[in-house]
C-alpha positions as CSV (number, residue, x, y, z in Angstrom):
1,X,-29.6,10.4,-11.3
2,X,-29.3,7.6,-8.6
3,X,-27.1,5.5,-11.0
4,X,-24.3,8.0,-11.0
5,X,-21.6,8.1,-8.4
6,X,-21.8,11.2,-6.2
7,X,-18.1,10.8,-5.2
8,X,-15.2,8.4,-5.5
9,X,-11.6,8.3,-4.6
10,X,-8.5,6.1,-4.8
11,X,-5.8,7.0,-2.3
12,X,-2.7,5.9,-0.6
13,X,-3.5,5.4,3.1
14,X,0.1,4.7,4.3
15,X,2.8,7.2,5.3
16,X,1.8,10.6,3.8
17,X,-1.8,10.1,2.7
18,X,-2.2,11.1,-0.9
19,X,-5.1,11.0,-3.4
20,X,-4.3,9.2,-6.7
21,X,-7.5,10.0,-8.4
22,X,-10.9,11.2,-7.4
23,X,-14.3,12.8,-8.2
24,X,-15.9,15.2,-5.7
25,X,-13.3,14.4,-3.0
26,X,-11.2,17.4,-2.1
27,X,-8.9,15.8,0.5
28,X,-8.3,12.9,2.8
29,X,-7.8,13.3,6.6
30,X,-5.6,10.8,8.4
31,X,-7.0,10.1,11.9
32,X,-4.4,7.5,12.8
33,X,-3.8,3.9,11.9
34,X,-6.6,2.5,9.8
35,X,-8.9,5.6,10.1
36,X,-9.3,8.2,7.3
37,X,-12.0,10.7,6.2
38,X,-12.8,11.4,2.6
39,X,-13.9,15.0,2.5
40,X,-16.4,15.9,-0.2
41,X,-15.7,19.0,-2.4
42,X,-19.5,19.5,-2.7
43,X,-21.8,18.4,0.1
44,X,-24.1,15.5,-0.8
45,X,-27.4,14.2,0.7
46,X,-27.2,12.5,4.1
47,X,-28.7,9.1,2.9
48,X,-26.1,7.6,0.7
49,X,-24.4,4.2,0.2
50,X,-20.7,3.7,0.5
51,X,-18.5,0.9,-0.8
52,X,-14.9,0.6,0.2
53,X,-11.9,-1.7,-0.4
54,X,-8.4,-1.7,1.0
55,X,-5.3,-3.7,0.2
56,X,-1.6,-3.9,0.4
57,X,0.0,-5.4,-2.7
58,X,3.5,-6.1,-1.1
59,X,2.0,-8.5,1.4
60,X,-1.1,-9.4,-0.7
61,X,-3.2,-8.5,2.3
62,X,-6.8,-7.5,1.7
63,X,-8.4,-6.3,4.8
64,X,-11.9,-5.2,5.5
65,X,-12.8,-1.6,4.6
66,X,-16.0,0.1,5.8
67,X,-17.7,3.4,6.5
68,X,-17.6,4.1,10.3
69,X,-19.5,7.3,10.1
70,X,-21.0,9.7,7.6
71,X,-22.5,13.1,7.1
72,X,-23.1,15.5,4.2
73,X,-19.5,16.7,4.0
74,X,-17.4,13.6,4.6
75,X,-17.3,9.9,5.3
76,X,-15.1,8.2,8.0
77,X,-13.4,5.1,6.7
78,X,-11.9,2.2,8.6
79,X,-9.6,-0.5,7.4
80,X,-8.6,-3.6,9.4
81,X,-6.7,-6.9,9.0
82,X,-8.6,-9.8,7.4
83,X,-9.7,-11.1,10.8
84,X,-11.1,-7.6,11.7
85,X,-9.2,-7.6,14.9
86,X,-6.7,-4.8,14.3
87,X,-6.8,-1.5,12.3
88,X,-4.2,-1.2,9.6
89,X,-3.2,1.4,7.0
90,X,-3.6,0.3,3.4
91,X,-1.5,1.3,0.4
92,X,-4.6,1.2,-1.9
93,X,-7.9,2.4,-0.6
94,X,-10.9,2.7,-3.0
95,X,-14.2,4.3,-2.1
96,X,-17.3,5.0,-4.1
97,X,-20.5,6.9,-2.9
98,X,-23.9,6.6,-4.4
99,X,-27.1,8.5,-3.5
100,X,-30.0,10.4,-5.0
């Protein structure tokens, strides 16, 4: 069913990366400041849609979050400052994946 999420995750992207809650995401890989991969527990189709948000409540900073790359086993995520000029780690990172 295309209306159902194929995967979603809420994770802490600062310090030691940790999943708070998820569906079909087995782990998060930290690739350095502002870059993380959400790794799927079960592979999904290659043509899917990703929506991501990132924010830091202590500074009230909401940066841009986006998918930088994707395949059937993971999606590479990027978070940046509001101007989009520098990568930053975000305390709250939310990702949802839809596809057929």
